[in-house]
C-alpha positions in Angstrom: 101.7 118.4 117.1 104.8 120.3 116.0 104.1 123.5 114.0 106.0 122.2 111.0 103.6 119.2 110.9 100.5 121.5 110.9 102.2 123.7 108.3 103.0 120.7 106.1 99.4 119.5 106.4 97.9 122.9 105.4 100.3 123.1 102.4 99.4 119.6 101.3 95.7 120.4 101.5 96.2 123.6 99.5 98.1 121.6 96.9 95.5 118.9 96.6 98.0 116.3 97.8 95.8 115.2 100.7 92.3 113.7 100.0 89.5 115.0 102.2 86.7 112.4 102.5 83.2 113.7 103.2 81.6 111.0 105.4 78.3 112.8 105.8 75.0 112.5 103.9 72.9 115.5 102.9 69.9 116.3 105.2 66.4 116.5 103.8 62.8 115.9 104.7 63.3 112.3 103.5 66.4 111.6 105.6 65.6 108.2 107.4 65.1 108.3 111.1 65.1 105.6 113.7 61.7 104.0 114.5 61.1 102.8 118.0 58.2 100.6 119.0 55.4 101.7 121.3 55.3 103.1 123.9 58.6 104.9 123.2 58.6 108.5 121.8 59.9 108.8 118.2 61.9 111.6 116.6 60.2 113.6 113.8 61.6 113.8 110.3 63.4 117.0 109.4 61.0 119.8 108.6 61.8 123.4 107.5 59.9 126.7 107.5 61.1 129.4 105.2 61.8 132.8 106.8 62.7 134.7 103.7 63.9 134.1 100.2 65.2 137.3 98.7 61.8 138.9 99.2 60.1 141.6 101.4 60.9 139.5 104.5 64.6 139.5 103.7 65.5 141.1 100.4 69.1 140.2 100.3 69.2 136.8 102.0 67.5 133.4 102.2 67.2 131.3 105.3 64.9 128.9 107.1 64.1 127.4 110.5 64.8 123.7 110.8 63.2 121.2 113.2 64.9 117.8 113.5 65.9 115.3 116.1 69.4 115.4 117.6 70.1 112.0 116.1 68.9 112.6 112.5 71.3 111.8 109.7 75.0 111.9 110.3 75.5 112.6 114.0 77.7 112.1 117.0 76.6 110.2 120.1 78.4 111.4 123.2 78.5 108.9 126.2 75.7 110.8 128.0 73.3 109.7 125.2 72.7 106.3 126.8 71.6 105.5 130.3 74.9 103.7 131.1 76.7 106.9 130.4 74.2 109.3 132.0 76.8 110.8 134.3 79.4 110.9 131.5 80.4 113.5 128.9 78.0 115.4 126.8 78.9 116.7 123.3 80.4 120.0 124.6 82.5 118.1 127.1 84.2 115.5 124.9 87.8 116.6 124.4 88.3 117.9 120.9 91.4 115.9 120.5 89.3 112.7 120.7 87.4 113.8 117.6 90.5 113.6 115.4 92.5 110.5 115.1 93.5 107.4 113.1 90.5 105.9 111.2 90.6 102.1 111.3 88.3 100.8 108.6 86.8 97.3 109.1 85.4 96.6 105.6 82.7 93.9 105.6 80.9 95.2 102.5 80.9 91.8 100.7 79.8 89.9 103.8 76.9 92.4 104.4 75.8 92.1 100.8 75.5 88.4 101.3 73.9 88.7 104.8 72.2 92.0 105.6 72.2 91.1 109.3 76.0 90.4 109.4 77.4 90.6 113.0 80.8 92.0 113.6 82.5 89.7 116.2 85.4 89.9 118.5 87.0 87.2 116.3 86.7 89.5 113.3 88.4 92.3 115.1 91.1 90.1 116.5 91.7 88.8 112.9 92.0 92.4 111.7 94.7 93.2 114.2 96.5 90.0 113.5 96.6 90.9 109.8 97.2 94.7 110.0 99.0 95.1 113.3 97.9 96.7 116.6 95.4 99.5 116.5 97.0 102.8 117.3 96.1 104.8 120.4 93.3 107.2 120.0 91.7 105.3 117.0 88.2 105.3 115.7 86.9 102.0 114.4 84.7 102.6 111.3 82.6 99.7 110.3 82.2 99.8 106.5 79.2 97.8 105.2 78.0 99.5 102.0 74.8 100.5 103.9 75.3 104.1 102.8 73.9 103.1 99.4 70.4 102.8 101.1 70.6 106.3 102.8 68.1 108.0 100.4 65.5 105.2 100.8 64.1 105.0 104.3 62.4 101.6 103.8 65.6 100.0 102.5 67.7 101.8 105.1 65.7 100.7 108.1 65.0 97.3 106.5 62.1 96.5 108.8 60.5 93.1 108.6 58.0 91.0 110.6 60.7 90.2 113.2 62.0 93.7 113.4 64.9 95.5 111.6 67.7 93.7 109.8 71.0 95.6 109.6 74.6 94.9 110.3 76.4 95.8 113.6 78.6 94.3 116.4 77.4 91.3 118.3 77.8 91.1 122.1 81.4 90.0 121.8 82.3 92.7 119.2 80.6 95.4 121.4 82.6 94.3 124.4 85.8 94.3 122.3 85.2 97.8 121.1 84.3 99.2 124.5 87.2 97.6 126.3 90.1 98.0 123.8 92.5 100.5 125.4 93.3 102.2 122.1 89.8 102.7 120.7 88.1 106.0 121.5 85.1 105.7 119.2 83.1 103.7 116.7 81.5 104.8 113.5 78.9 103.0 111.3 76.7 103.6 108.2 73.4 102.4 109.7 70.7 104.3 111.5 72.2 103.4 114.9 75.3 101.7 116.2 73.7 98.4 117.2 72.8 95.6 114.8 69.2 95.5 113.8 68.7 92.2 115.6 70.1 93.4 118.9 66.7 94.2 120.4 66.0 90.5 120.4 69.1 89.6 122.4 67.2 89.3 125.7 70.3 89.2 127.9 72.1 92.1 126.2 69.7 94.3 124.1 71.4 97.2 122.3 74.8 95.7 123.3 77.0 98.3 121.6 75.0 101.3 122.9 74.8 99.9 126.4 78.6 99.9 126.5 79.0 103.4 125.1 79.6 105.1 128.5 83.3 105.0 127.7 83.3 105.1 124.0 82.0 107.9 121.7 80.0 106.7 118.8 79.3 108.2 115.4 76.5 107.3 113.0 77.8 108.2 109.6 75.9 106.8 106.6 79.0 106.9 104.5 82.1 105.0 105.6 85.5 105.7 104.0 87.6 103.1 102.3 90.2 101.2 104.2 93.0 103.5 102.8 91.7 106.4 104.8 94.1 107.2 107.6 92.7 110.2 109.5 89.3 111.7 109.9 87.4 114.2 112.1 83.9 113.9 113.5 81.3 116.7 113.7 79.9 117.1 117.2 76.4 118.1 116.1 74.1 116.1 118.4 
């Protein structure tokens, strides 16, 4: 990027001419966490132990020790997270340039409001490109569903029922499209994980999106931007 471009961006930020969108949710002891069935190990909720609070243990400072799972709240999944990418990149190895790029927002909020288990298909993604033009190289696909409104209520956020969780996500065709599109470097969503809640019941391809994540980085962000957002960065914290 030419120096003049960086300088112009800094000046625009200082002048308030560029909107900065916070895509994260605050962490707390009540932040929802993924629940796996037996016999799989589950992550604990966030907990904290106070070290000092302007007292004899630290008269001029306040700080605490936090315990939380790597995939609690807003987080970044490197390819090595899933078994299909076990020989791939970890968080520290993902090129930083891949963490900043065009944000392509697929907004299905209305559809998800009508059907909590809405599945994003390859046909949906093809239709988006047909209407909006080709996806630019280095893009992140952000699936906007309105699920962020549930982020402070674990029961509503996980949406568990007798047949398992119900939440939106890509179907098998959509997962394949995302993983194989040459211009897509990552995928972000608002739900607890990148797969649709019903994906565990797809006997031939369970966790379809995660299983294809050996090439594509994924970001679980319980707050997706509006379709007008053009650029965003992703914190590599997991």
